[in-house]
C-alpha positions, 0 to 999 in steps of 0.5 A: 500500500505504501508503494502504491501511495508513493507511486500515486505521489510520483504521478501527482508530482510529475503532473505538478512539475509540468503544470507549474512549469507551464504556468510560469511566464518565461519572458519575464525576467523579474517574475515573482518568486525569482532569486537573483544570482550575481555574475562576474560581469554584473549579469543576473540569473533568475532561479525559481525558488518557490515550490509550485502550488499543491495539486488536488489530493490523489484519488483513493487507492484501489483495493489490493488485488487478490493474490495471483495464481502461481505463474510458471517460469518464463524467459526474459523480464517483461514489464509489470504493473505496480512497480517503481523505477529509478534511473540515471542517464547521460546524453547529448542535448542539441539546442535549436539554432533559434532557441529562446533560452536568453534573458531579454536584455541579452542578444540571441546567441546560438548554443553548441551541442551539450553533454550532461546527465540527470536522474529520473523516478517513475511509477508504473501502475500498469505494465504498459503505462507509467508516469515519470519525473526527471531532472537534468543538467547539460554543459554547453557553450556559446558558439563563436565565444569562450562562454560556457552555458549550463542548460538545466531542465525538469519535466514530467511525462507519461510513458506508454510501453509495449510489455515484451520480455526482452526489449520494451519499446516505449513512447513518452509525452509530457511537459517541463521547463528548460533553462540556461545560464550563461554570461553571454545570455543571462539566465532564462527558462522556457516551458514547453512540451516534449515527446520521444521514443525509446527502448528498455533492455532488462539485464536482470529482474531489477536492472536494465539499459534504457535509450531515449530520443526526444524532441523538446518543443520550446518557444523560438527566438521569434516571439509568437512565431512557433516552436524551436526543436531541441533534440536530445539522445539519452542513455542510462541505467534503470533500476526496477523495484518490486518486480515479481521474480519468476522462479521455477515452479516447485517440482511435482510431488513424489511422495515416495522419493523414487523419481516417479512423480505421484501423477505417474506413479502407480505406487505413490507411497511405495518406492519403486522402479520403472516403468510404473514406480512400484517396488521391484520383484526381479525374480517374479516370486511374489516376494519384493526385492526389498524383502527378498534374500535371493532377489534373483532366484525365485523362492517362496515367502517369507525370504524368497529364496529357492528351496534347495534339494540336497539330493536332486538325483535321488541317489541317496548321496546328498550335496555337497558329498555328491560330485554329480548332483544331477546324475544318479550315481554310486558311492563314494562320490555320487557319480554314475559308473561311466563306460568310457570306451562305450562298449557297454561294460561299465568302467568298474567292471571293464578291465580295459576302460579306454579300449572297447570290447571285441564282441566275438563271443570270447571273453566278452565280459572283460571289456578288452579287445581280443581275438578268438584263440585258434583252439576255440575257433576249431570248435566253431562251425561244423564239428567233424567227428560227431556221429549218431546211429541211423535215425536216432540221437544216440552218439556213437563211440567213435565220437568220444575223442572229438567230444573230449577235446571239445569239453577240454576247450570249454573247460579251459575257456570258461567265458566261452558260451556255445550254441549247438545246432543239429541238422539233417538231410531232407529225406523223410518227414520234415517234422521228424527230422526237425525233432531228430536234429534237436534231440541230437543237439541236446545229446551233445550238450548232455555229454559235455555237461556230464564231462564238466561243462556248465550247462548254462553256457550251452544252448541247443537248436534243431534246424532239421533240413532247413539249413542245407550245406550240400545237395540233398539230391546226392548221397554225398550232399545228404551226408554233408547236411547231416551234421552238428555245428558249434557257434560261439555265443556273443 
């Protein structure tokens, strides 16, 4: 409220300055209220000493506006209403060649360009409208002489500006009084109007640069014949008070401080992770990572760790004693017995674990490569020397030597197993021949068993006439077909 009252006072003072200046009689050297200033050559200089009459009381202040809603930050510093401006300036004053800034007792003399400065004070009730009052003094000289001139002025004016953020163009119009003091022209002051254009360039919210170009319309040296144009260009600094600071808006709320604003957070009161701002469950086991002792391994509540099966291969050898926990094995290390050479015989039974067994029916259980001994080979295939009675399964006595040798080989090589097959010619009934061949093979097995060969090592088969090796149409062929064969079992 005090600021607004001060602004209103400034407006009133500016109007009073302009009105008071206009009300003075410029040509009258002995105007009432003047003060005589003695100079070295006896010339006098008049200066107004009395204050202008008070103007009407300012209108009552308007009620304070309601607080404005928060405005988001914006670039630049656009003008605002209800602010004060104070400034200093300097510049060039170009007196008109036909000015009338002289005491009537002195001849007219032209003034040269002057350089000076001053100060101003303003109040802007609106962002686009303000009122200012200023005072200035300029040092100049009388042309074609060594006399110096002091030009002074005080004026009040209105400012109409465009409230843009970076550069604020404006126009001014008002009235004031401009005077001059010199030995060559005495002391005189004239009242006139002024108008001009300018621009403000704010540096910060409270400091800016200002440029003015003006024309002061004053009486000319030909009384009653128009105005003189007295130009000036000013450059200055202006300070703005009570401008609103446009700050960054406060960040949107994030109640759980997880970096996801509440508006986008599906769990605003529970710190979480992308994409929804909810607590993480990396292993998707239903136990949140913050409570999960094993966040990267799924497991049941409450700790979220997997239940460890100490015997996953169910071989009754628990981890860590089981060196092969995913393969059922045997003691002591829990690993399966290997078959390194792939011969079907596990290493613990394989006498040659890195060399595969030769499957030839001879020592096939030892796991080693081998060849069938010649003495064993002798009893592989058709065995000559085993004969039977005609049409019977009775072994003749002359077969004893052959069978004895066969029994000895079987005894010497206990790993060898054989299949004994009986064969006949095609004479007679086929069914009879098939049975006869089977009975003869069984008779040979019985003889060998009686002489110490384990019966489990021998199997028998009756082929009858179905596997001839000779021509049944000839006697010799039929004799060849009547035979006993030994085959080493693999």
